[in-house]
N, C-alpha and C positions, 0 to 999 in steps of 0.2 A: 504494500500500500504506500503510495507516495505521500510526501508531506502535505501537499495541497489537498489530497483526498482525505487524509486524517483531519486536517483543519476543517474541511467542509462538513465531515461527519460530526466533529465536536460542536461546530456552530449550530448544526441542525439539532443535535441532542440538547443543546443548552436553551433552545427557544422556549420550551415550556417554563423553564425557570426564570427566564427574562420576563415573560408575561406574568408569572406568579408573583415576582418581587416588585413589579412596577407599582408605584404609589404606596408601598409599604414603608413603615418606619423602622429603621435599624439603628440601635444605639451601639456604638463601637467604642470599646475601651482599649486605648493604646498606652501602656505604661512607659515610664521613663527609661526602662531598660530597652524597650523596643525602639525608642526614639534615637538612642545612640548607636543602634545596630546599623550595619551597612545596608540592610534591606529596607530601611524606612522609606527611602525614595520610591521603591516599587510599591510599598503598602499605600503610600499617598496616591500614587497613580491609580491603584486599584480602587481606592475609595472614590476618587474622582470619576472613574468609569461607572461605579455604582450610581453616582449622582446623575451622570449623563443618561443612564438607562432608566431613570425615573424613580430610583430609590430615594427616600427621604432619610438623609444621613445626619445623625448627631454623633459627633466625635468628642469623647471625654478623654482627656489626656492625663497622664501621671507625670511625676517629676521626682520620685523618691531618690534615685541616685544623684540627680542634679542638686537636690536639697542637701543630701549628705556631703557632697563635695563643697557646696557653698558654706555650710556650717563649719566644716573642717578648715577651709581657707580663712574663715573669720576668726579662727582660734577659739571657737566655742565648744563646750563639752556637750555632746549629744546625750539626751536623757530619754528613756523609754519606760513605759509601764505596760506590762502585758503586751509587748510588741507594738505598742502605739506611742508615737512621738509626743513628748511633752513640749509644747511650744511656748516658750517665754517671749518677752518683748524683743530681745536681740535676735532670737531665732525666727520670729515671724517676719522680721525685716529681710532675713536671708531667704526665707520661703517665698516672699513676694518677688524678690529679685530673680530667683531661680525659675519660678513659674513663668514670669514674664519672658525670660529668655527662651524657654521651651515654646511658649505660645508664638513668639515671633518666628522661631525656627519652623514651626508647623505652617504658619501663614505664608512664610516664604516658599515652602515646598509646594503649596497650592497656587502660587502666583501664576498669572497668565504669561504666555509668551516664552516659556522655557524652551530653548532650542533642542531639537533631537529627542524630544520626549512625547509621550501620548498627550500631554497637556498643551502642546504647542497650538496656539490660536484657539484654545478652548476656554470659554468663559466659565470659570469656577469661582463662585462667590462664597467666601468663608467669613462668617460673622459671629462675633461673640459679644458678651456684655454682662451686665449684672443680672443674670438669669437665675441665680441661686441665693436664697436667703438662708443664713446659717445661725446656729446657736451654739453656746459653749458645750463641749463634751461633758464638762462638769468635774465633780470630785468623785473619784472611784477608789475604793479601798483607802480612803484618807488622802489620796493624791490628787491635787488640783492640776488638771491638764491645761489650764490657762487659755492660750489662743488655739488650742486644738479644738475643732468643732465637729458638728454633725449637721445634716440638712434639717432646716426648719420647713422650707417650702421650695419647690421647684416651680418656676413661673411658666407653666406648661402652655398657657395661652400665647405668650410671646414667642415661645419656641415654635409652636405650631404655625404662627403667622410667618415666621422666617422660613420654615420648611415649605409653606405654601408658595413662597416666592422663589423656590428652587435654590435656596441657599444651603450650604453645609453649615450646620451650627456647631461651633467649637466651644466647649465648656472646660474651664480650667479647675483644678482642685482647690479653689479658694471660694469662700462664701463670705457674705457681709451681713452683719446684724442690721436691724432697722436703724440703729444709731451710727452705722458706718464702720464698726469694728471689723477687721478682717479675721477670718478663721481658716486654719489649715485643715483641709478635708482629705479623707482617704479617697483616692480616685476610684477604687473598686466599689466602695460603698456608694459613692456619688453616682457612678454609672448605673448601678442597680436602682437607686432612687429615681434617677431620670427615666429609666425604662419603665418603671412602674407608673410614675406620674403621667407619662405620655401615652400609656397604653400601647407600648411598642410591640411590634410583631416579632422582633428578635433582639437579643442582647448578645454581642459578640465580644469575646475577650482574647487579646493576643497574649501569648505566653511562650516561654522557652520550649515547652512540650509541644510536639506536633499533634499528639492525641493522647487521651488517657488510656492506660493499659490496665488490664484486670489482674487478678491475683496470679494468673498463669503467665503474665507478661505479654498477653495478646492485645493489640490495639483495639479499642472499641469505637466503632463509628457512631454509635448512639447509646445512650443510657437513659433509664428512667430516673427521676429524682430519688427514689428509694435506693436504687442501685448506687448512685453517686454518693448518697449519704453513707452507705455501707463502706464504700471505698475510702471516704474521708476518715472513717473510724479505723479502718484496718490498713490503709495504704501509707506509703512513705512519700511525702511531697515536701518540697522546700516551702518556706514561709510565704513567698509571693504567690506561688502556684496554689497553695492551699487556700489563701485568701480569695483568689480569683474564682476557684471552684466553689467555695462557700457562697460567694455572691451570685454566681450563676444559679446555684441551687435555690437561694433565697428568691431570686427573680422568678424562677419557674413556679415556686410555691405561692408566689404573690400574683400569679396570673399571666406572666409573660409566656406566650405559647411555646417559644423555642429559644434556647440559649446554646451558644457554640464556643468551644475552645479551639483556637487555631494557632499554629506555630509562627511566630514572627521571623525566625531565621529562614523560613521556606518561601522562596520566591513564588508568588502566585497562589499561595495556600488559601487565601480568602476566596479567590475566584473558583478554585477547584471545589472548595467546600460548598459554595452557594450555587454553582452552575453545572455540576456534574452529579450523576446518580450515585457514584461511590463516595464522593466527598473526599476529604483528607484529614479532617480534624475529628472532634467528638461533639455530637449534638445531644443536648439534654432536653427532653420534653415529657410532659405528664402522661401523654397517651402513647409514648414510644415513637420510634422513628417511622415505622410503617403503621398503616391502619388496615387491619384485616377485616374484611366484610364479605357478605354474600355477593356474588357476581350478578350483574344485570345484563340485559341485551346490549347495552351500550359498551360493555366490556369485551364483547366477542373479538373485535379487531385487535385489541391489546393482547388477549390470550393467544390468538393466532400468531401474532408476532413473536411471542415468547416460545411457543411450542414447536413452530415449524422447523427451526434449526435442529432441535433435538429429534424430531421425527426424521429429518433428512439424514441424521447421523445414526439412526437406528436405536436411539436411546428410548424413545417413546413410540408407542403404536400410533400410526397415523389416524387422525380423526378428521373427516371432512367437515367443512365449515357448517354445512346444514345440520350435521349431527351435533356440533357444538351449540348451535342456536337452539336446537330442541332440548338439549341437556343442560342449558346454562344454569338452571336452578340447582344443579348438583355441584356447582363450582363456588369456590371462595377465591378472593384475590387479595393480594397485598398491594396497597396503593401508597405512593409517595408523591406529594405535590401534583396530584392529578394524573400521574403515570402509573401504569400497572407494572410492578416489578416482580411479581410472583403469582402463581396460581396453584390450586390443588382441588381435587374433586372427591366426593364421597358417593358411592353407589351401594345402597343397602340391598342385600339379597332377599328375594321373596321367600316367605315361609322359613325364615332363619333369623336368629338374633345376631347376625354377623353382617359385615359390610366390607367394601373394598376401598382403600385409599388409592387414588389413581391420579395420574397426570400432574405430578408435582414438578414444577419448573420455576427457576429463578433467573432473573435477568443476568446476563453475563457480567455486568459490573458488580453484581452482588454475590457471585458464586464463591468468592474467597470468604464471604461472611455467611455462608449457608447455614452454619451452626445456629445463627440467630434467626435469620429471616425464614429459612426453610422450616426450622423447628417451630416457629410461631404459627405457620400454616398447618403443620401437623397437629399442634395442640388445638387449633381451632376445629379441625376436622374431628379430632377425638372428642372434643366437647360436644359437637353436634351429634356424633354417634351416640354418646351417652344420653343426650336429650331424647333421641329416638328410641332409646331402650336397647341399643345394641350392646352385646357383651364381648364381642371379639372383632378385631379389625385385621383384614388381610391386605397384602400388597404383593405385586410382582415387580422385580427389578433385575436388570442385567448389568448395572454398573455401580450401584451405590449401596450394596448390602451392608458394608461396614458402617456407613453413616447411619443407616436405619437401625443397626444394632445399638448404636449410641442413643437412639431415641426410644429404646426399650423393646424393639421387635426382635423376634427369634426366628431362625430359619426352620421351616417345617417341610413336610412332603407335599407333593402335588395332590396326593390322596386325601390330605387334610382339608382341601378346599371344599366349600359347599358344592353340592352336585351341579347346580346350574353353571357355576364358574369353572368347575373342573371340566365340564363338557366343552367349554370354549378355550381351554388352555392350548397354546400354540407350542408344540414340542420342538418346532424348528428354532424358535427364539430361545428355548431352554432357560427361561427366566427363573431366577430363584424365587421361591414362595416364602413369604415371611408373615408372621402373625403376632398379634399383641392382645392380651386379655385386658379389657377395659375395666378398671376398678371404679366403683361408684365413688363420687366425691365425698369426703368426710363431712 
C-alpha cells in the first residue's frame, strides 16, 4: 500500500470522528512539564487543527516546574503540605511571574503567520482573562496555605461567549478573589472544575505516560471509573500522573462523559486518540469505551463490512446479506462514536435449553484488544441467553479456540451438539465445538 493510499484511507476513516467532534467542547490540560518538552510545538499545532475542525477548545495550562525554578532562583525555600505548595507573599510574586511567562510562550506558539508550519496564514485567536474567581485553600491540619487557593467560580458564560466566537480560550492556574487577591491554583484541579462548569464533552490531560497499563503491564485503551479507581489504589504512579488521573476520575464522576490521558512526548498522540478507532492513549468513561446493544436494520451494512473479510479468509461461514437482514434481531453490536466495531449473534435451539454463539467479529483496529471488546460481546450474549432461560451455550471455531477457553468455554465432541445443529455440522470445515454451562446470576 502506498503512502498516498494509506493517507486516503486514514482520512476516510477519520471522517466520522471529525463530524462527531464538531461543535463539541474539549477542555485540554497541558502541564508545565509538557510545555518545556520539544513536542509542545506539535501539540499546539494539533490543538489549532482541532479548532479549525470546529472543536471548541479550552486550554488550561500548568507551570509547576517553571514555578519551582523561579522560587529557587529567588532564593526562597519551597514549602509543601501534603504535596500542595504553601504560597506566601514572596512566593506568589514568583508564581505570577512564572505563569505569565508560560502564558506568553503559549500565545506565541499560537500566533499567526509562523512560516513552514500548519498555522501559516491560519487565523487562530487565543484569548484569556479573569475567567476564574478563587478563594483561599485555607488552614489544613493547622497549616495556613496563605495564597494557595481553590476555585470559587468559573465564569462559564464568558467562556462560552468566547468559544462561540471560535476562539481558543486559554486559562492560567491563577485565580483572583473579589477583592483582587491572587491565588495559586492546581492546574489539574482547575481543568476539572472548568470541564464540569462548562458541561464539557471531554477532558483531556497530557502526561508522560502514553497510556495507563493494568496490573499485567498491558496498555488499556479504555477504563471505567471503577477500574481506574482500583488502579489508583493498587498501581504505582508518580505524583503528577496520579494527580492527573485522580482529576480525570473526578471529572467522569461529576458528569463529564469522557476523559482521556495522552502522552505529550508522542508526536500526534492527540490526533490518533481522537480521530482513529484504536486511539493511542487511555479513555475513561462511565459507560465504557464501547456501547453494546441489540442490532437494528440500520446496522446491517456495518456488520457486512466487519464480517466479509473474515468470510473471505474462511474464518466465518458466509452469510448472504438477505439472511443477515432476516436474522438481524439475533445480533448484538459494539458501537463507538456511531461506528460498528464488533458484532456477535445468539441462535437459540428449538426444543432445547441451549443456544449457539455465532459470528463474533471485531474491527481490525481493535483485534489487539479483543480480550476487552470481544469479551464484552460474549458477556452480552451470555446475559441474553440466561434471560431466555438457556442453560448451555455452544460455538464452532476454526481459529480462536484458545481465546474462547479464556472466556470459560471447553472443547466438546460434535456428538454433544443438539440434534438440529449436529445435522448441519460441516465436516469439511472441521470446526472445533466448544460449550459453556451458563450459571444463573447470584
